[in-house]
C-alpha positions as CSV (number, residue, x, y, z in Angstrom):
1,M,158.6,10.8,22.0
2,S,155.0,11.8,21.2
3,I,152.5,12.0,24.0
4,D,150.1,9.9,21.9
5,R,152.4,6.9,21.8
6,L,153.0,4.4,24.5
7,P,156.6,3.3,25.0
8,G,157.1,-0.3,23.6
9,E,154.1,-0.1,21.0
10,V,154.8,-2.2,18.1
11,E,153.0,-1.6,14.7
12,R,152.3,-4.6,12.5
13,P,154.7,-4.7,9.6
14,G,153.6,-3.0,6.5
15,T,150.7,-1.3,8.3
16,E,150.6,2.5,8.6
17,V,148.9,3.3,12.0
18,P,147.4,6.7,12.2
19,I,147.8,8.9,15.3
20,E,144.1,8.3,16.5
21,V,145.1,4.7,17.2
22,R,148.2,5.6,19.2
23,K,146.1,7.5,21.7
24,G,146.3,4.6,24.1
25,R,147.8,6.6,27.0
26,L,145.0,9.3,26.7
27,D,142.3,6.8,26.5
28,L,143.6,4.9,29.4
29,V,143.6,7.9,31.8
30,V,139.8,8.2,31.2
31,L,139.3,4.4,31.6
32,Q,141.4,4.4,34.8
33,F,139.1,7.3,36.0
34,M,136.0,5.2,35.4
35,A,137.6,2.2,37.2
36,K,138.4,4.3,40.2
37,K,134.9,5.7,40.3
38,M,133.7,2.1,40.3
39,G,136.1,1.1,43.2
40,V,134.9,4.2,45.2
41,T,131.3,3.3,44.8
42,L,132.0,-0.4,45.7
43,R,133.8,0.6,49.0
44,A,131.0,3.0,49.9
45,L,128.5,0.0,49.1
46,E,130.6,-2.2,51.7
47,Q,129.6,0.2,54.5
48,S,126.0,0.2,53.6
49,E,123.3,-2.3,53.8
50,A,123.7,-5.5,51.4
51,A,121.9,-4.5,48.2
52,P,120.7,-7.0,45.6
53,S,122.6,-7.3,42.3
54,P,123.1,-6.1,39.6
55,L,123.4,-2.7,40.8
56,F,122.5,0.4,38.6
57,Y,124.0,4.0,39.0
58,S,123.8,7.0,37.0
59,F,125.9,10.1,37.6
60,K,126.1,13.6,36.4
61,G,129.6,14.8,36.0
62,L,131.4,18.2,35.0
63,R,129.4,20.0,32.3
64,G,126.5,17.7,32.6
65,R,128.5,14.7,31.4
66,Q,126.6,11.5,31.6
67,H,128.2,8.5,33.6
68,R,126.3,5.2,33.8
69,M,127.5,2.2,35.8
70,I,126.2,-1.5,36.1
71,L,127.8,-3.4,38.8
72,L,126.9,-7.1,38.0
73,A,129.0,-8.9,40.5
74,P,130.0,-6.2,43.3
75,A,131.5,-8.8,45.8
76,E,133.8,-10.3,43.0
77,L,134.8,-6.9,41.9
78,L,136.4,-6.3,45.2
79,T,138.6,-9.3,44.9
80,P,142.4,-8.7,44.3
81,E,142.3,-10.9,41.4
82,A,143.2,-10.4,37.7
83,M,140.5,-9.4,35.3
84,R,140.1,-8.4,31.8
85,F,138.9,-5.3,30.2
86,V,137.6,-3.9,27.0
87,G,137.7,0.0,26.3
88,F,135.3,1.0,23.8
89,V,136.0,4.6,22.7
90,S,133.9,6.2,19.8
91,R,132.9,9.3,18.1
92,R,129.7,9.9,16.6
93,S,129.7,10.9,12.9
94,P,128.7,14.5,12.3
95,T,126.5,13.2,9.3
96,A,124.7,10.5,11.4
97,E,120.8,11.0,10.6
98,Q,118.6,11.2,13.8
99,Q,116.9,8.0,13.0
100,V,120.2,6.2,13.1
101,I,121.1,8.0,16.5
102,D,117.7,7.0,18.0
103,E,118.0,3.4,16.8
104,I,121.7,3.0,18.3
105,F,120.5,4.3,21.7
106,R,117.6,2.0,21.6
107,A,120.0,-1.1,20.6
108,D,122.2,0.2,23.6
109,E,119.4,0.1,26.2
110,L,118.5,-3.4,24.9
111,M,122.2,-4.6,25.5
112,L,122.2,-3.2,28.8
113,K,119.2,-5.5,29.7
114,E,120.9,-8.6,28.0
115,I,124.3,-8.2,29.6
116,T,123.0,-8.8,33.2
117,H,122.4,-12.5,32.2
118,I,126.0,-13.2,30.8
119,P,127.8,-15.3,33.2
120,G,131.4,-13.9,34.1
121,L,130.6,-10.4,33.1
122,L,131.4,-8.2,36.0
123,S,130.6,-4.6,35.3
124,Y,129.7,-2.2,32.6
125,S,130.2,1.6,32.4
126,S,129.8,4.3,30.1
127,L,130.9,8.0,30.1
128,E,130.2,10.9,27.6
129,L,133.4,12.8,27.7
130,H,132.5,15.3,25.0
131,P,129.1,15.5,23.0
132,G,129.2,12.4,20.7
133,V,132.5,11.0,22.2
134,W,131.7,8.0,24.5
135,Y,134.0,5.7,26.6
136,N,132.6,2.4,27.6
137,L,134.5,0.1,30.1
138,V,133.7,-3.8,30.4
139,L,135.2,-5.8,33.2
140,F,135.2,-9.6,33.0
141,R,137.1,-12.6,34.0
142,D,137.2,-15.1,31.2
143,A,137.8,-14.3,27.4
144,S,134.8,-16.4,26.4
145,V,132.6,-13.6,27.8
146,K,133.6,-11.4,24.9
147,M,132.4,-14.2,22.6
148,H,129.2,-14.5,24.3
149,V,128.5,-10.7,24.2
150,R,129.4,-10.6,20.4
151,S,127.1,-13.4,19.7
152,G,124.0,-11.7,20.9
153,A,121.5,-10.5,18.2
154,T,121.3,-7.1,19.4
155,H,125.3,-6.6,19.5
156,R,125.5,-8.1,15.9
157,Y,122.6,-5.8,14.7
158,A,124.4,-2.7,16.1
159,A,127.9,-3.6,15.1
160,H,127.1,-4.7,11.5
161,Q,123.9,-2.5,10.5
162,L,124.0,0.6,12.5
163,S,127.8,1.2,13.1
164,P,128.7,2.2,9.5
165,A,126.1,4.8,9.7
166,Y,126.6,6.0,13.2
167,Y,130.2,6.3,14.0
168,E,133.1,8.3,12.6
169,W,135.8,6.1,14.3
170,I,136.0,3.5,17.1
171,R,139.2,2.6,19.1
172,L,138.8,-0.8,20.7
173,H,141.1,-1.4,23.5
174,N,141.9,-5.0,25.2
175,G,143.9,-5.5,28.3
176,T,144.2,-6.7,31.7
177,L,144.0,-5.4,35.4
178,P,146.6,-7.8,37.1
179,D,145.2,-6.8,40.6
180,G,141.6,-6.0,39.7
181,L,140.5,-2.7,41.1
182,V,142.6,-2.8,44.0
183,H,145.7,-1.2,42.3
184,L,144.2,-0.1,39.1
185,E,147.3,-0.9,36.9
186,M,145.9,-1.5,33.5
187,Q,148.1,-3.4,31.0
188,L,147.0,-2.5,27.5
189,N,147.7,-5.4,25.2
190,H,146.1,-4.4,21.7
191,T,144.0,-1.6,20.1
192,K,142.1,-1.9,17.1
193,Y,141.0,1.3,15.3
194,Y,138.0,1.5,12.9
195,D,137.8,4.2,10.4
196,F,134.2,4.9,9.2
197,S,135.0,8.5,7.8
198,G,135.1,7.2,4.0
199,T,132.5,5.8,1.7
200,Q,134.2,2.3,1.8
201,Q,132.5,-0.5,3.2
202,P,133.4,-2.3,5.4
203,P,135.5,0.3,7.4
204,I,139.4,0.5,7.4
205,V,140.7,-1.4,10.4
206,R,144.1,-1.2,11.9
207,E,145.8,-2.9,14.9
208,L,148.7,-2.0,17.1
209,Q,150.1,-4.2,19.7
210,H,151.4,-2.9,23.0
211,E,154.1,-3.9,25.3
212,T,153.7,-1.8,28.2
213,C,151.5,-0.7,31.1
214,I,150.0,2.3,32.7
215,E,151.0,3.1,36.3
216,P,148.3,2.8,39.0
217,V,146.3,5.9,39.7
218,N,146.5,7.5,43.1
219,Q,143.6,6.2,45.1
220,A,144.0,8.9,47.9
């Protein structure tokens, strides 16, 4: 069995799914690391004086990797209740023009300000694993939160106007954490893969359903 494929993954009939979309296990290792970092930060926060929310953090990892974190509901994140997650994994196109790069980062900053006002959104974090390869993790309770985010003008502008000129590909993972950040068991429901590498518009989109979960990470 390939390391790039999760046990129990089901391809939609008649759809050829490329190897990139099957990297759920590898992506979830990184997303779990990000969730674990969030849990460690929250537990440390419990030991300090109460701080207003939302809370903004910025870390420098190995090789100068950027890791940003916004905790919108710190107390709620620590409750052992089920929550949903979206993992947005992407690679910047090697042909992306600097003007587009600057504009996507400007849109990102605007969206970070906008999400602080979305009810039900618990946290947002982003990690640059390699130059141009970003992992974004969003935690929330209710499915309606996704619709709220997508309906925003800045998100629509970035998704429909900037994405084709900026990204080479996107892997969009949707799933749940049955016990929240307590055990960090991430159950992956489905993945969508967006291929912007060709000249076609809109991008090629493929979807893969999952019927498995990733074991909890060691929190020692």
